[in-house]
C-alpha positions in Angstrom: -40.2 79.2 81.7 -42.4 76.2 82.3 -45.5 78.2 81.6 -44.0 79.6 78.5 -43.1 76.2 77.1 -46.5 74.7 78.0 -48.3 77.6 76.3 -46.0 77.5 73.2 -46.6 73.8 72.9 -50.4 74.3 73.1 -50.3 76.9 70.4 -48.0 74.8 68.2 -50.1 71.6 68.4 -53.3 73.7 67.6 -51.6 75.3 64.6 -50.1 72.1 63.3 -53.3 70.1 63.8 -55.2 72.8 61.9 -52.9 73.2 59.0 -51.9 69.6 58.4 -53.6 66.2 58.3 -52.1 65.2 61.6 -54.7 64.4 64.3 -54.4 67.0 67.0 -55.0 64.3 69.6 -51.7 62.6 68.7 -49.8 65.8 69.1 -51.5 66.5 72.5 -50.6 63.0 73.8 -47.0 63.6 72.8 -47.0 67.0 74.4 -48.5 65.5 77.6 -45.8 62.9 77.8 -42.9 65.3 77.0 -43.9 68.4 79.0 -45.7 66.4 81.7 -43.2 63.6 82.2 -39.9 65.4 81.5 -40.5 69.0 82.4 -43.4 69.2 84.9 -42.6 66.4 87.2 -45.6 64.0 87.2 -44.8 60.4 86.7 -45.9 58.5 83.7 -48.4 56.6 85.8 -49.9 59.9 86.9 -50.1 61.1 83.3 -51.9 57.9 82.3 -54.3 58.6 85.1 -55.2 61.9 83.4 -56.7 59.9 80.5 -60.5 60.8 80.4 -62.0 57.4 80.6 -65.5 58.7 81.0 -65.3 60.9 77.9 -63.9 57.9 76.0 -66.9 55.8 77.0 -69.3 58.6 76.1 -68.0 59.2 72.6 -67.7 55.5 71.7 -71.1 54.6 73.2 -73.0 57.4 71.6 -71.6 57.0 68.1 -71.9 53.2 68.3 -75.6 53.4 69.3 -76.4 55.8 66.4 -74.4 53.6 64.0 -76.6 50.7 65.0 -79.7 52.9 64.3 -78.3 53.6 60.8 -77.4 50.0 60.0 -80.8 48.6 60.9 -82.7 51.3 59.0 -84.3 53.2 62.0 -82.8 56.5 60.9 -83.8 56.0 57.2 -87.4 55.3 58.4 -87.5 58.4 60.5 -86.1 60.6 57.8 -88.5 59.2 55.1 -91.5 59.6 57.4 -90.6 63.2 58.1 -90.1 64.1 54.4 -93.7 62.9 53.7 -94.9 65.8 55.9 -94.1 68.2 53.1 -97.2 69.3 51.3 -95.9 70.9 48.1 -94.5 74.1 49.7 -91.0 75.2 48.9 -90.6 77.1 52.1 -91.7 74.0 54.0 -88.9 71.8 52.7 -86.4 74.4 53.8 -87.6 74.5 57.4 -88.2 70.7 57.3 -84.5 70.3 56.6 -83.7 72.6 59.6 -85.8 70.5 62.0 -84.7 67.2 60.5 -81.0 68.2 61.0 -81.8 69.3 64.6 -83.6 66.1 65.3 -80.9 63.8 63.9 -78.2 65.7 65.8 -80.3 65.6 69.0 -80.2 61.8 68.8 -76.5 61.8 68.4 -75.8 61.8 64.6 -72.6 63.7 63.8 -73.2 62.9 60.1 -76.6 64.6 59.9 -75.5 67.2 57.3 -73.9 64.4 55.2 -77.2 62.5 55.3 -79.4 65.5 54.3 -77.3 67.6 52.0 -77.3 65.0 49.1 -81.1 65.0 49.3 -81.8 68.7 49.8 -79.2 70.4 47.5 -80.5 68.8 44.2 -84.1 69.7 45.2 -82.9 73.3 45.8 -81.7 73.4 42.2 -84.7 71.8 40.6 -87.2 74.1 42.4 -85.2 77.3 42.3 -84.5 77.5 46.0 -81.4 79.5 47.0 -78.7 76.8 47.5 -77.0 78.9 50.2 -80.3 79.1 52.1 -80.9 75.4 51.8 -77.4 74.4 52.8 -77.2 76.8 55.7 -80.7 75.9 57.1 -79.5 72.2 57.3 -76.3 73.3 59.0 -78.0 75.6 61.5 -80.4 72.9 62.5 -77.6 70.4 63.0 -75.2 72.7 64.7 -77.9 74.3 66.9 -78.7 70.8 68.4 -75.0 69.9 68.8 -75.2 70.2 72.6 -77.8 67.6 73.1 -76.8 65.6 76.2 -76.2 62.5 74.0 -74.0 64.1 71.4 -70.2 64.2 71.5 -70.3 67.9 72.0 -72.9 67.9 74.8 -71.4 65.0 76.6 -68.0 66.7 76.4 -69.2 70.0 77.8 -71.3 68.5 80.6 -68.5 66.1 81.4 -66.0 69.0 81.8 -68.3 70.9 84.1 -68.7 67.8 86.3 -65.0 67.1 86.4 -64.3 70.7 87.3 -66.7 70.5 90.2 -69.0 73.1 88.6 -72.8 72.9 88.4 -74.3 71.8 85.1 -77.7 72.0 83.4 -77.7 69.7 80.3 -81.2 70.9 79.2 -80.2 74.5 79.3 -76.9 73.9 77.5 -78.9 72.1 74.8 -81.8 74.5 74.4 -79.9 77.8 74.5 -77.6 77.1 71.5 -80.6 75.6 69.6 -82.6 78.8 70.2 -79.8 81.0 69.1 -79.2 78.9 66.0 -82.9 79.2 65.2 -82.7 83.0 65.3 -79.8 82.9 62.9 -81.8 80.6 60.6 -84.8 82.8 60.8 -82.8 85.9 59.9 -81.3 84.1 57.0 -84.7 82.9 55.8 -86.1 86.4 56.0 -83.3 87.8 54.0 -82.9 85.1 51.3 -86.1 83.1 51.5 -89.0 85.6 51.4 -89.7 84.9 47.8 -90.6 81.3 48.7 -93.5 82.7 50.7 -94.6 85.3 48.1 -94.5 83.1 45.0 -94.9 79.5 46.0 -96.1 78.4 42.5 -94.0 75.2 42.5 -94.7 72.1 44.4 -92.3 69.4 45.6 -92.9 65.9 44.6 -92.0 63.6 47.4 -90.6 61.1 44.8 -87.9 63.7 44.0 -86.4 63.2 47.4 -85.4 59.7 46.5 -84.9 60.2 42.8 -82.4 58.0 41.1 -81.0 60.9 39.1 -77.3 61.3 39.5 -76.6 65.0 39.3 -73.2 66.1 38.2 -70.9 68.3 40.2 -69.7 71.3 38.3 -66.6 73.3 38.7 -63.6 72.7 40.9 -63.6 70.0 43.6 -64.6 70.9 47.1 -61.6 71.9 49.3 -60.4 69.7 52.1 -61.9 70.9 55.4 -59.6 72.1 58.1 -61.7 72.1 61.2 -64.3 70.9 63.7 -65.3 67.7 62.1 -66.1 64.6 64.2 -66.7 61.9 61.6 -66.3 58.2 61.6 -63.6 56.5 59.5 -65.9 54.3 57.5 -67.4 55.2 54.2 -70.2 53.7 52.2 -71.1 53.3 48.6 -71.2 56.4 46.6 -68.8 58.2 49.0 -65.0 58.7 49.2 -62.9 59.6 52.1 -60.5 62.5 52.3 -58.4 63.5 55.2 -59.5 66.5 57.3 -56.8 69.2 57.5 -56.6 69.1 61.2 -56.3 65.3 61.3 -59.6 64.3 62.6 -59.5 61.3 60.3 -61.1 60.4 57.0 -64.1 62.6 56.1 -67.0 61.4 54.0 -67.7 63.6 51.0 -70.8 62.7 49.0 -70.6 63.9 45.5 -73.2 61.9 43.7 -76.9 61.1 44.4 -78.2 60.5 47.9 -77.3 57.2 49.4 -80.9 55.9 49.4 -81.0 56.3 45.6 -78.0 54.0 45.3 -79.7 51.3 47.5 -83.2 51.1 46.1 -83.7 47.5 47.3 -82.7 48.5 50.9 -84.9 51.5 50.9 -87.8 49.5 49.5 -87.2 46.9 52.2 -87.2 49.5 54.9 -90.4 51.1 53.7 -92.2 47.8 53.3 -91.2 46.4 56.6 -91.7 49.6 58.6 -91.1 49.6 62.3 -90.0 46.1 63.0 -89.4 45.0 66.6 -85.7 45.6 66.2 -86.2 49.2 65.0 -88.8 49.9 67.7 -86.3 48.7 70.3 -83.6 50.9 68.8 -85.8 53.9 68.8 -86.9 53.2 72.4 -83.2 52.9 73.4 -82.4 56.3 71.8 -85.3 58.0 73.5 -84.5 56.3 76.8 -80.9 57.6 76.5 -82.1 61.1 75.8 -84.6 61.2 78.7 -82.3 59.4 81.1 -79.4 61.8 80.6 -81.4 65.0 80.4 -84.0 64.4 83.1 -82.5 61.7 85.4 -78.8 62.6 85.0 -77.8 59.1 84.2 -74.3 58.7 82.9 -74.4 59.1 79.2 -71.5 56.8 78.4 -72.6 53.9 80.6 -76.2 54.1 79.4 -75.4 54.3 75.7 -72.9 51.4 76.0 -75.4 49.2 77.8 -78.1 50.0 75.2 -75.7 49.4 72.3 -74.5 46.2 73.8 -78.1 44.9 74.2 -78.9 45.7 70.5 -75.6 44.1 69.4 -76.5 40.9 71.3 -80.0 40.8 69.8 -78.8 41.1 66.2 -75.0 40.6 66.1 -74.6 39.9 62.4 -76.9 42.7 61.3 -75.2 45.3 63.5 -71.6 44.3 63.0 -70.9 47.2 60.5 -72.0 49.7 63.2 -68.5 49.6 64.7 -67.3 51.5 61.6 -69.5 54.4 62.7 -67.6 55.0 65.9 -65.7 58.3 65.6 -62.3 56.9 66.5 -60.6 60.0 65.2 -62.8 62.1 67.5 -61.9 59.8 70.4 -58.2 60.4 69.8 -58.7 64.1 69.4 -60.8 64.7 72.5 -58.9 62.3 74.8 -55.5 63.7 73.7 -56.5 67.3 74.3 -58.1 66.6 77.7 -55.0 64.6 78.8 -52.7 67.5 77.9 -55.0 70.1 79.5 -54.9 68.0 82.7 -51.1 68.2 82.5 -51.3 72.0 82.2 -53.7 72.1 85.2 -51.2 70.0 87.2 -48.2 72.2 86.4 -50.1 75.4 87.1 -50.3 76.8 83.5 -54.1 76.9 83.5 -54.3 78.8 86.7 -51.7 81.2 85.4 -53.7 81.8 82.2 -57.0 81.9 83.9 -55.9 84.4 86.4 -54.5 86.6 83.6 -57.9 86.4 81.8 -59.8 87.2 85.0 -57.5 90.2 85.7 -58.6 92.1 82.6 -60.9 94.1 84.8 -64.3 93.5 83.3 -65.6 89.9 83.4 -68.4 90.7 80.9 -65.9 92.1 78.5 -63.7 89.1 79.0 -66.6 86.8 78.2 -67.3 88.7 75.0 -63.6 88.5 74.0 -63.6 84.7 74.6 -66.8 84.2 72.6 -65.1 86.0 69.6 -61.9 84.1 70.2 -63.4 80.7 70.0 -65.6 81.6 67.0 -62.5 82.8 65.1 -60.4 79.8 66.1 -63.1 77.2 65.4 -63.8 78.6 61.9 -60.4 77.3 60.9 -59.8 74.7 63.5 -61.4 72.0 65.7 -64.4 73.3 67.6 -64.3 70.6 70.2 -60.5 71.1 70.5 -61.1 74.9 70.9 -63.6 74.2 73.7 -61.2 71.9 75.4 -58.7 74.8 75.6 -61.0 77.7 76.4 -63.3 76.1 79.0 -60.5 75.3 81.4 -59.0 78.7 80.9 -62.3 80.3 81.8 -62.6 78.4 85.1 -61.2 81.2 87.2 -63.5 83.7 85.6 -66.5 81.4 86.3 -65.3 81.0 89.9 -65.6 84.7 90.5 -69.3 84.5 90.2 -69.7 87.8 88.2 -70.6 85.9 85.0 -73.5 83.5 84.8 -71.9 80.1 84.6 -74.5 78.2 82.5 -75.1 81.3 80.3 -71.4 81.8 79.6 -70.7 78.1 78.9 -73.7 78.0 76.5 -72.6 81.2 74.8 -69.0 80.0 74.3 -70.1 76.6 73.2 -72.6 78.1 70.6 -69.9 80.5 69.3 -67.4 77.6 68.9 -69.8 75.3 67.0 -72.0 77.5 64.9 -69.1 78.6 62.7 -68.8 75.1 61.4 -70.9 76.4 58.5 -67.5 77.2 57.0 -66.5 75.3 53.9 -63.3 74.5 55.9 -65.4 72.3 58.2 -67.0 68.9 57.5 -70.5 70.4 57.5 -69.7 73.2 55.2 -67.8 71.1 52.8 -70.6 68.5 52.5 -72.9 71.4 51.5 -70.4 72.6 49.0 -69.7 69.1 47.6 -73.4 68.5 47.0 -74.5 71.9 45.8 -75.9 71.9 42.2 -74.6 75.3 41.1 -73.1 76.5 37.8 -70.1 78.2 39.4 -68.8 76.3 42.4 -66.0 78.8 43.1 -68.6 81.6 43.4 -70.7 79.4 45.7 -67.6 78.7 47.8 -66.9 82.4 48.1 -70.5 82.9 49.2 -70.0 80.3 51.9 -66.9 82.0 53.1 -68.7 85.4 53.2 -71.6 83.9 55.1 -69.1 82.3 57.6 -67.6 85.8 58.1 -71.1 87.1 59.0 -71.6 84.3 61.4 -68.2 84.9 63.1 -69.1 88.6 63.5 -72.8 88.2 64.6 -73.0 84.9 66.6 -70.7 85.8 69.5 -72.3 89.2 70.2 -75.8 87.7 69.8 -75.0 85.0 72.4 -73.4 87.6 74.6 -76.4 90.0 74.5 -79.1 87.4 74.8 -77.5 84.9 77.1 -74.4 86.2 79.0 -75.8 89.6 80.0 -79.2 88.4 81.2 -77.7 85.6 83.3 -75.0 87.9 84.8 -77.1 90.7 86.2 
């Protein structure tokens, strides 16, 4: 009966958190206190001990550091410099957006799509580039790099492996999803972007990327997203906040011109001053965090907090707004889910479910089923919440040794995150909100259709290219 109640509560909090604006973390904390304290037996002190302090430090430290980089202009300078690499080729801007998205996400930006879509989508309209191609190339770049050791997703996955006493490989868990995402992007480009190679008779003026034009948004408003968004609560000029359906907090939807166009004085100041000592220190800090965590296995949370604190002390007034970039809604979501999953581990529910999954007979078939399950669930729910549920359930399967551990975790992680191209997620809705199309409803249907393709193709692609080779 205890197992039934625990599982029913897990399903209920996931469903409610997906279909309503309630943050799933709040529901998870409540379930942990009720089921853990009243039904399972652990004392409240023990339940408080389940709180994942290390994950809390990681999420706050990473998002605070990247917030500092945005406030002092380091990110703007990097993006502006990268855009100047375009040499008048339409196909080049498409792939540039993929690599820019991957680079920004690698450094820890969960708002990379929101930063690039307002720039890229109007350019797609002006130069007759398929808007679906442009938007999805940005999304694939960002989502492919989601498991960088210094992102929320990467830190969460590596932290879970360490807490479970399982071996981890941060570099492999970053490179494998990125490579798989590149294959999806390449396939999309070959299907919808070949005309850019055959008839590249138009050139892109770099000034268009910071044009002051204010394109209008046609059609119906973008829908409120329902899953997988980890976004800070603060908004800036030219943006408005709308609550994510699963309660991950306010979401930034940019419906006008790109932010740099609304702040010409700031952009001019950034370009004129270039790499100031403060920006150089910020960039060095971000690189040090990436190398230290990936190569030297330095704790990501501690390292990012120390670097962020140093930068705050150096320029406290300038960096004060960076606190608004901390993804407090993500902190609540992740910490709540992990606390409840710790309760389920303590009362034996996870062992019960894990043993049931491992008893299906074929570990490889079970791995494929789990990849499809997380893809389907994440398409309408929280990707990191789904991972927080599935990874502990898969622990008994991993302990059996018949499935490659790193390969399986990378495949499941990729399957959970890559479906965030959906217009029900923060990434997809930012593409939809900034698309310059005559029929927004039709474009939204195209996004849903493409999401369906991704849900069908991504899990089996990861299973064939990663799980099978690492399990033989």
